[in-house]
C-alpha beads as a LAMMPS data file, in Angstrom:
LAMMPS data file: protein, C-alpha beads

58 atoms
57 bonds

1 atom types
1 bond types

-500.0 500.0 xlo xhi
-500.0 500.0 ylo yhi
-500.0 500.0 zlo zhi

Masses

1 110.0

Atoms # bond

1 1 1 -0.323 -8.798 6.799
2 1 1 -2.940 -6.268 8.080
3 1 1 -3.735 -3.001 6.284
4 1 1 -2.143 -0.963 9.552
5 1 1 1.092 -2.707 8.896
6 1 1 1.109 -2.661 5.373
7 1 1 0.229 1.227 5.803
8 1 1 3.141 1.780 8.441
9 1 1 5.691 0.132 6.006
10 1 1 4.698 2.517 3.318
11 1 1 4.864 5.855 4.999
12 1 1 8.201 4.989 6.586
13 1 1 9.536 4.266 2.588
14 1 1 8.032 7.935 2.249
15 1 1 4.818 7.085 0.505
16 1 1 1.862 9.511 0.692
17 1 1 -2.228 9.093 0.773
18 1 1 -3.322 10.933 -2.102
19 1 1 -7.225 9.763 -2.258
20 1 1 -9.744 7.359 -1.648
21 1 1 -12.635 5.865 -3.547
22 1 1 -12.953 2.109 -4.215
23 1 1 -9.286 1.664 -3.120
24 1 1 -6.863 3.877 -1.332
25 1 1 -3.990 5.660 -3.818
26 1 1 -0.845 6.179 -2.554
27 1 1 1.632 8.092 -4.485
28 1 1 5.231 8.942 -4.121
29 1 1 7.343 10.448 -7.005
30 1 1 4.833 10.425 -9.581
31 1 1 3.864 6.856 -9.054
32 1 1 0.287 5.792 -7.549
33 1 1 -0.262 2.320 -6.102
34 1 1 -3.958 1.061 -5.628
35 1 1 -4.627 -0.069 -1.690
36 1 1 -7.558 -2.578 -1.621
37 1 1 -10.137 -1.435 1.331
38 1 1 -10.381 -4.533 3.196
39 1 1 -11.610 -5.215 6.387
40 1 1 -9.525 -7.958 7.370
41 1 1 -6.002 -9.237 6.676
42 1 1 -4.607 -7.872 2.941
43 1 1 -4.136 -11.475 1.556
44 1 1 0.035 -12.330 1.295
45 1 1 -0.024 -12.150 -2.375
46 1 1 -1.295 -9.048 -2.928
47 1 1 0.673 -7.228 -0.314
48 1 1 3.540 -8.607 -1.355
49 1 1 2.310 -7.355 -5.212
50 1 1 1.769 -3.864 -3.441
51 1 1 5.428 -4.123 -1.755
52 1 1 7.038 -4.890 -4.821
53 1 1 5.322 -2.170 -6.757
54 1 1 6.191 0.379 -4.280
55 1 1 10.129 -0.669 -4.585
56 1 1 10.338 -2.099 -1.115
57 1 1 12.058 -5.279 -0.279
58 1 1 11.060 -7.533 2.955

Bonds

1 1 1 2
2 1 2 3
3 1 3 4
4 1 4 5
5 1 5 6
6 1 6 7
7 1 7 8
8 1 8 9
9 1 9 10
10 1 10 11
11 1 11 12
12 1 12 13
13 1 13 14
14 1 14 15
15 1 15 16
16 1 16 17
17 1 17 18
18 1 18 19
19 1 19 20
20 1 20 21
21 1 21 22
22 1 22 23
23 1 23 24
24 1 24 25
25 1 25 26
26 1 26 27
27 1 27 28
28 1 28 29
29 1 29 30
30 1 30 31
31 1 31 32
32 1 32 33
33 1 33 34
34 1 34 35
35 1 35 36
36 1 36 37
37 1 37 38
38 1 38 39
39 1 39 40
40 1 40 41
41 1 41 42
42 1 42 43
43 1 43 44
44 1 44 45
45 1 45 46
46 1 46 47
47 1 47 48
48 1 48 49
49 1 49 50
50 1 50 51
51 1 51 52
52 1 52 53
53 1 53 54
54 1 54 55
55 1 55 56
56 1 56 57
57 1 57 58
């Protein structure tokens, strides 16, 4: 999954960009999720874990 696709999915679910550093931090309703700053595709396991933490079903 590309980072662009992942971020698009998070935005649709109501997550918002909060800040950046080594990772981008996205938040919703007091929860935060770090998103790695990959130049290429995000590994499947990492993307699946991010979506799971965000409460998004595939």
